[in-house]
PLY file of the C-alpha trace (Angstrom):
ply
format ascii 1.0
element vertex 264
property float x
property float y
property float z
element edge 263
property int vertex1
property int vertex2
end_header
-23.37 -0.15 -5.76
-24.61 -3.75 -5.57
-21.87 -6.36 -5.34
-22.46 -9.49 -7.38
-21.02 -12.64 -5.71
-18.98 -13.45 -8.80
-17.14 -10.14 -8.56
-16.09 -10.48 -4.94
-12.41 -11.20 -4.30
-10.37 -12.07 -1.24
-7.32 -9.90 -1.99
-6.49 -6.99 -4.25
-2.80 -6.57 -5.08
-2.30 -3.07 -6.42
0.47 -0.67 -7.36
1.12 2.25 -9.65
3.39 0.88 -12.37
3.40 -2.36 -14.40
7.02 -3.04 -13.34
5.91 -3.16 -9.71
3.45 -6.00 -10.35
5.41 -8.00 -12.95
6.62 -10.48 -10.31
3.06 -11.40 -9.33
1.92 -11.99 -12.90
4.83 -14.39 -13.33
4.39 -16.04 -9.91
0.68 -16.64 -10.55
1.05 -17.67 -14.21
0.50 -21.37 -13.45
-2.65 -20.74 -11.40
-6.16 -20.55 -12.91
-7.16 -17.02 -13.84
-9.77 -15.03 -15.68
-10.00 -11.53 -17.09
-12.93 -9.20 -16.50
-13.72 -6.00 -18.38
-15.74 -3.33 -16.58
-16.39 -0.16 -18.57
-12.96 0.59 -20.09
-11.05 -1.28 -17.38
-9.61 -4.77 -17.61
-9.01 -6.78 -14.44
-7.21 -10.07 -13.89
-8.39 -12.40 -11.11
-6.21 -15.36 -10.10
-7.27 -18.37 -8.01
-4.38 -18.83 -5.58
-4.94 -21.81 -3.26
-8.70 -21.13 -3.27
-8.21 -17.40 -2.66
-9.39 -15.02 -5.39
-6.65 -12.46 -6.09
-7.28 -9.29 -8.09
-4.19 -7.67 -9.67
-4.51 -4.01 -10.69
-2.30 -1.08 -11.74
-3.52 2.32 -10.52
-1.24 4.83 -12.24
1.01 7.20 -10.28
-0.10 9.82 -7.78
-2.52 10.11 -4.90
-5.60 10.99 -6.98
-5.43 7.85 -9.11
-4.49 5.75 -6.08
-7.52 6.87 -4.06
-9.99 6.68 -6.93
-8.95 3.19 -8.10
-8.89 1.93 -4.49
-12.43 3.25 -3.99
-13.61 1.68 -7.26
-12.18 -1.70 -6.27
-13.68 -1.47 -2.80
-17.14 -0.69 -4.15
-17.19 -3.20 -6.99
-15.04 -6.14 -5.79
-15.02 -5.51 -2.02
-11.69 -7.26 -1.32
-11.18 -8.53 2.21
-7.60 -7.25 2.07
-5.73 -4.69 -0.02
-2.02 -5.43 -0.52
0.19 -2.69 -1.95
3.43 -3.48 -3.79
6.04 -1.23 -5.34
8.92 1.18 -4.88
9.83 4.13 -2.67
12.69 6.56 -2.10
14.72 5.99 1.05
14.78 8.73 3.70
15.83 7.05 6.94
19.56 6.88 7.47
20.98 3.40 6.93
18.53 2.25 4.27
20.13 0.62 1.24
18.95 0.07 -2.32
16.58 -2.92 -2.53
15.88 -2.94 1.20
12.18 -3.43 1.92
9.94 -1.34 4.19
6.73 -2.82 5.57
4.64 0.32 6.05
3.22 0.45 9.57
1.51 3.80 8.97
1.46 6.50 6.32
0.88 10.23 6.08
0.51 12.83 3.35
3.23 15.47 3.11
1.23 18.42 1.84
-1.78 18.35 4.15
0.07 18.24 7.49
0.95 21.94 7.48
-2.55 22.84 6.26
-4.24 21.05 9.15
-1.96 22.81 11.62
-2.53 26.23 10.06
-6.32 25.81 10.09
-6.50 25.43 13.86
-7.65 28.54 15.73
-8.93 30.08 12.47
-12.39 30.30 10.85
-11.35 27.19 8.90
-10.88 25.07 12.03
-13.77 22.78 11.09
-11.84 21.52 8.07
-9.66 19.38 10.35
-12.80 17.38 11.20
-13.98 14.71 8.74
-17.79 14.98 8.43
-18.31 11.40 7.20
-16.09 9.73 9.80
-17.26 12.20 12.46
-13.75 12.58 13.85
-10.60 14.63 13.37
-8.18 13.69 10.63
-5.35 11.63 12.11
-1.75 12.56 11.35
-0.88 8.94 10.58
-3.11 6.36 8.88
-2.39 2.81 10.09
-1.92 -0.49 8.31
-4.15 -3.43 9.18
-3.07 -4.93 12.51
-3.54 -8.57 11.48
-1.50 -8.18 8.29
1.23 -6.40 10.26
1.26 -9.25 12.76
1.77 -11.77 9.94
4.85 -9.83 8.85
6.45 -9.68 12.31
9.00 -12.48 12.12
9.28 -12.61 8.35
12.72 -13.42 6.98
13.61 -13.79 3.31
17.10 -14.66 2.14
19.14 -11.72 0.83
16.41 -9.16 1.63
16.72 -6.70 4.51
13.27 -5.92 5.92
12.36 -2.81 7.93
9.07 -1.71 9.49
8.12 1.93 9.81
6.17 4.97 8.63
6.00 6.24 5.06
5.18 9.68 3.64
3.53 10.28 0.27
3.65 13.31 -2.01
2.84 14.09 -5.62
6.18 15.94 -5.81
8.95 13.73 -7.21
11.32 12.62 -5.82
10.21 14.65 -2.76
8.60 18.02 -1.89
11.74 20.06 -1.20
9.94 22.97 0.48
8.32 20.59 2.99
11.18 18.18 3.54
12.46 19.80 6.75
8.95 19.49 8.23
8.52 15.90 7.07
11.71 14.50 8.60
10.75 15.01 12.30
7.81 12.63 11.69
10.45 9.93 11.06
9.34 8.47 7.73
11.47 5.62 6.48
10.68 6.35 2.85
8.57 8.36 0.42
6.32 7.44 -2.49
3.40 8.91 -4.43
0.49 6.63 -3.47
0.58 4.80 -0.14
-0.88 7.54 2.04
-3.82 7.76 -0.37
-4.35 4.00 -0.10
-4.17 4.14 3.70
-6.37 7.25 3.93
-9.02 5.67 1.73
-8.85 2.44 3.74
-9.41 4.49 6.91
-12.40 6.22 5.29
-14.14 3.06 4.03
-12.98 0.69 6.82
-10.88 -1.48 4.51
-7.88 -3.59 5.52
-4.60 -2.60 3.90
-0.85 -3.20 4.03
1.86 -1.71 1.81
5.31 -3.15 1.21
7.79 -0.90 -0.57
11.22 -1.64 -2.01
13.84 1.11 -1.81
14.60 2.11 -5.39
16.65 5.24 -4.65
18.15 7.06 -1.66
17.37 10.73 -0.99
19.87 13.27 0.28
19.31 15.04 3.61
17.52 17.90 1.85
15.20 15.65 -0.19
17.12 15.89 -3.45
18.47 12.87 -5.31
21.51 13.45 -7.50
21.73 9.72 -8.25
18.17 9.35 -9.57
19.39 7.92 -12.88
20.85 4.92 -11.02
17.54 4.03 -9.32
16.83 0.29 -9.28
13.12 0.06 -10.05
13.26 -3.57 -11.15
15.32 -4.87 -8.22
13.40 -2.96 -5.56
10.05 -4.00 -7.05
11.17 -7.63 -7.00
12.30 -7.44 -3.37
9.04 -5.84 -2.23
6.96 -8.32 -4.21
8.75 -11.31 -2.68
8.02 -10.01 0.82
4.41 -9.24 -0.04
3.88 -12.69 -1.55
5.18 -14.27 1.67
2.68 -12.21 3.69
-0.12 -13.09 1.27
0.67 -16.80 1.51
0.64 -16.64 5.32
-2.66 -14.75 5.27
-4.28 -17.28 2.92
-3.12 -20.15 5.16
-4.41 -18.36 8.28
-7.83 -17.80 6.73
-8.04 -21.46 5.66
-7.23 -22.52 9.24
-9.95 -20.21 10.56
-12.47 -21.69 8.13
-11.49 -25.24 9.08
-11.90 -24.47 12.80
-15.28 -22.86 12.18
-16.46 -25.92 10.27
-15.36 -28.24 13.09
-17.24 -26.11 15.63
-20.38 -26.14 13.48
-20.25 -29.91 13.18
0 1
1 2
2 3
3 4
4 5
5 6
6 7
7 8
8 9
9 10
10 11
11 12
12 13
13 14
14 15
15 16
16 17
17 18
18 19
19 20
20 21
21 22
22 23
23 24
24 25
25 26
26 27
27 28
28 29
29 30
30 31
31 32
32 33
33 34
34 35
35 36
36 37
37 38
38 39
39 40
40 41
41 42
42 43
43 44
44 45
45 46
46 47
47 48
48 49
49 50
50 51
51 52
52 53
53 54
54 55
55 56
56 57
57 58
58 59
59 60
60 61
61 62
62 63
63 64
64 65
65 66
66 67
67 68
68 69
69 70
70 71
71 72
72 73
73 74
74 75
75 76
76 77
77 78
78 79
79 80
80 81
81 82
82 83
83 84
84 85
85 86
86 87
87 88
88 89
89 90
90 91
91 92
92 93
93 94
94 95
95 96
96 97
97 98
98 99
99 100
100 101
101 102
102 103
103 104
104 105
105 106
106 107
107 108
108 109
109 110
110 111
111 112
112 113
113 114
114 115
115 116
116 117
117 118
118 119
119 120
120 121
121 122
122 123
123 124
124 125
125 126
126 127
127 128
128 129
129 130
130 131
131 132
132 133
133 134
134 135
135 136
136 137
137 138
138 139
139 140
140 141
141 142
142 143
143 144
144 145
145 146
146 147
147 148
148 149
149 150
150 151
151 152
152 153
153 154
154 155
155 156
156 157
157 158
158 159
159 160
160 161
161 162
162 163
163 164
164 165
165 166
166 167
167 168
168 169
169 170
170 171
171 172
172 173
173 174
174 175
175 176
176 177
177 178
178 179
179 180
180 181
181 182
182 183
183 184
184 185
185 186
186 187
187 188
188 189
189 190
190 191
191 192
192 193
193 194
194 195
195 196
196 197
197 198
198 199
199 200
200 201
201 202
202 203
203 204
204 205
205 206
206 207
207 208
208 209
209 210
210 211
211 212
212 213
213 214
214 215
215 216
216 217
217 218
218 219
219 220
220 221
221 222
222 223
223 224
224 225
225 226
226 227
227 228
228 229
229 230
230 231
231 232
232 233
233 234
234 235
235 236
236 237
237 238
238 239
239 240
240 241
241 242
242 243
243 244
244 245
245 246
246 247
247 248
248 249
249 250
250 251
251 252
252 253
253 254
254 255
255 256
256 257
257 258
258 259
259 260
260 261
261 262
262 263
């Protein structure tokens, strides 16, 4: 698909639910913006200190996450994808409204499949024909965006860094939970692995920041699901992600200024 210059953006901020992006719509409300309609889809683009920011809801689940990510990559070609939203806590010690910066992500359901396929007539399915390499177990976040988050501190928010697992089973795939835990995920959601997998496939740059909305039991159940704090955890994650975005915008402006000085 051809990319028209007017549709290119610097950042795409995406998440599944409107509640998870409400903070950004409020934070950017005083900045210039425009709305674009493509087919049946409406997109908002904000000018944030000269950076063009696209804000998009994807809907829940890995299928919608991957398909919307791919659409945005092909049409808008963002330089960075930033993922906001909520997740269920797995790692011991996590508290409600803590924030996890996702260093890498994996999909719950496919891990066992890839292992089973080895040494069988289906062994070739563990090899991705487009990437010409084996599927990794973990899909990484962008190294530069992770570096920007290294020393980040925000008042009254506890920030962790670690792996995340995704599954379309909510709040977790109980039959797989014992196999998931040895891979040491900090938390679980329904989209991030799809975002990271798609970024790996199309060579996009991505970072997810998730707020802990609920805490899972050791077996993957959650008997306190009705007390989940979607609003508070979304707010905490969004504040951290905005801080990373602001640092990234400043870094890119410094790079551009240095390049201009060299050229002159």
